[in-house]
Backbone as CSV, one residue per row, in Angstrom:
resi,resn,N_x,N_y,N_z,CA_x,CA_y,CA_z,C_x,C_y,C_z
1,MET,7.462,4.773,38.623,6.061,4.887,38.225,5.904,5.841,37.031
2,ALA,6.548,6.978,37.098,6.448,7.952,36.013,7.053,7.401,34.731
3,SER,8.137,6.644,34.853,8.786,6.102,33.657,7.893,5.063,32.980
4,LYS,7.127,4.326,33.771,6.193,3.358,33.178,5.126,4.063,32.343
5,THR,4.624,5.168,32.878,3.609,5.929,32.149,4.184,6.485,30.856
6,LEU,5.392,7.013,30.926,6.043,7.547,29.731,6.251,6.455,28.697
7,THR,6.662,5.277,29.144,6.875,4.169,28.217,5.566,3.790,27.542
8,SER,4.491,3.748,28.293,3.183,3.413,27.723,2.765,4.433,26.670
9,ILE,2.954,5.712,26.993,2.594,6.770,26.048,3.440,6.648,24.791
10,ASN,4.722,6.351,24.963,5.629,6.197,23.831,5.180,5.052,22.931
11,ILE,4.811,3.937,23.532,4.355,2.771,22.765,3.071,3.103,22.015
12,LEU,2.145,3.772,22.688,0.887,4.145,22.045,1.119,5.092,20.873
13,THR,2.047,6.016,21.050,2.343,6.970,19.974,2.914,6.247,18.760
14,LYS,3.827,5.305,19.015,4.401,4.544,17.904,3.328,3.706,17.219
15,PHE,2.458,3.107,18.007,1.387,2.288,17.450,0.466,3.139,16.575
16,GLN,0.156,4.332,17.049,-0.708,5.247,16.291,-0.037,5.618,14.970
17,HIS,1.268,5.839,15.015,2.019,6.188,13.798,1.964,5.039,12.799
18,ILE,2.138,3.813,13.300,2.080,2.636,12.426,0.705,2.526,11.778
19,LEU,-0.338,2.761,12.565,-1.700,2.712,12.018,-1.906,3.766,10.941
20,ASN,-1.391,4.965,11.178,-1.531,6.040,10.189,-0.837,5.675,8.887
21,VAL,0.389,5.159,8.988,1.136,4.775,7.791,0.407,3.661,7.054
22,ALA,-0.086,2.678,7.804,-0.774,1.547,7.185,-2.033,1.999,6.457
23,SER,-2.794,2.889,7.068,-4.036,3.332,6.418,-3.721,4.177,5.183
24,ARG,-2.627,4.935,5.231,-2.240,5.730,4.063,-1.807,4.810,2.924
25,LEU,-1.028,3.774,3.248,-0.612,2.812,2.230,-1.820,2.106,1.632
26,HIS,-2.765,1.745,2.492,-3.971,1.067,2.029,-4.764,1.951,1.083
27,GLN,-4.854,3.238,1.424,-5.579,4.184,0.571,-4.890,4.315,-0.786
28,ASP,-3.552,4.418,-0.772,-2.801,4.512,-2.026,-3.037,3.275,-2.875
29,LEU,-3.020,2.116,-2.215,-3.209,0.856,-2.931,-4.581,0.816,-3.587
30,LYS,-5.615,1.238,-2.846,-6.967,1.242,-3.409,-7.041,2.164,-4.622
31,GLU,-6.421,3.347,-4.520,-6.461,4.297,-5.629,-5.708,3.744,-6.835
32,ASN,-4.560,3.108,-6.582,-3.789,2.517,-7.678,-4.585,1.428,-8.381
33,MET,-5.217,0.556,-7.602,-5.998,-0.524,-8.182,-7.143,0.042,-9.013
34,ALA,-7.807,1.068,-8.489,-8.943,1.666,-9.194,-8.493,2.284,-10.515
35,SER,-7.377,3.006,-10.497,-6.925,3.663,-11.725,-6.448,2.632,-12.746
36,LYS,-5.798,1.551,-12.267,-5.341,0.515,-13.186,-6.521,-0.174,-13.858
37,THR,-7.547,-0.472,-13.072,-8.707,-1.150,-13.653,-9.403,-0.242,-14.650
38,LEU,-9.457,1.048,-14.348,-10.143,1.978,-15.248,-9.367,2.152,-16.552
39,THR,-8.057,2.359,-16.459,-7.287,2.685,-17.662,-7.039,1.461,-18.526
40,SER,-6.571,0.369,-17.904,-6.225,-0.788,-18.728,-6.434,-2.082,-17.949
41,GLY,-7.663,-2.556,-17.923,-7.964,-3.768,-17.173,-7.397,-4.996,-17.835
42,ALA,-7.993,-5.405,-18.946,-7.533,-6.605,-19.635,-6.373,-6.275,-20.575
43,GLY,-6.230,-5.007,-20.919,-5.178,-4.587,-21.839,-3.787,-4.902,-21.331
44,THR,-3.588,-4.824,-20.012,-2.256,-5.060,-19.473,-1.842,-6.506,-19.692
45,GLY,-2.763,-7.437,-19.478,-2.439,-8.856,-19.663,-2.037,-9.152,-21.095
46,GLU,-2.789,-8.594,-22.020,-2.486,-8.818,-23.436,-1.147,-8.186,-23.797
47,GLY,-0.908,-6.994,-23.286,0.326,-6.286,-23.606,1.559,-7.047,-23.145
48,THR,1.518,-7.532,-21.910,2.683,-8.250,-21.408,2.849,-9.570,-22.149
49,GLY,1.730,-10.200,-22.482,1.812,-11.461,-23.224,2.495,-11.264,-24.562
50,ASP,2.090,-10.222,-25.278,2.712,-9.926,-26.568,4.196,-9.634,-26.392
51,GLY,4.524,-8.858,-25.353,5.927,-8.519,-25.114,6.769,-9.753,-24.882
52,LEU,6.217,-10.705,-24.119,6.961,-11.926,-23.835,7.185,-12.728,-25.111
53,VAL,6.174,-12.795,-25.934,6.285,-13.565,-27.174,7.352,-12.952,-28.073
54,VAL,7.353,-11.626,-28.160,8.325,-10.945,-29.022,9.741,-11.180,-28.527
55,SER,9.930,-11.091,-27.186,11.288,-11.201,-26.664,11.831,-12.622,-26.808
56,SER,10.979,-13.619,-26.742,11.457,-15.006,-26.832,11.427,-15.466,-28.275
């Protein structure tokens, strides 16, 4: 009986850790997207296009 409770707590702790990591990744992603749009929204597309043309 005690081992079942410990296993449940262990699973919940791991699940909580996964949620924390996921929310942190999501926050980083949102910040990255926001900074990219602010600094160079359409500029990035043009830049890579020019680079491809030059290399080929």
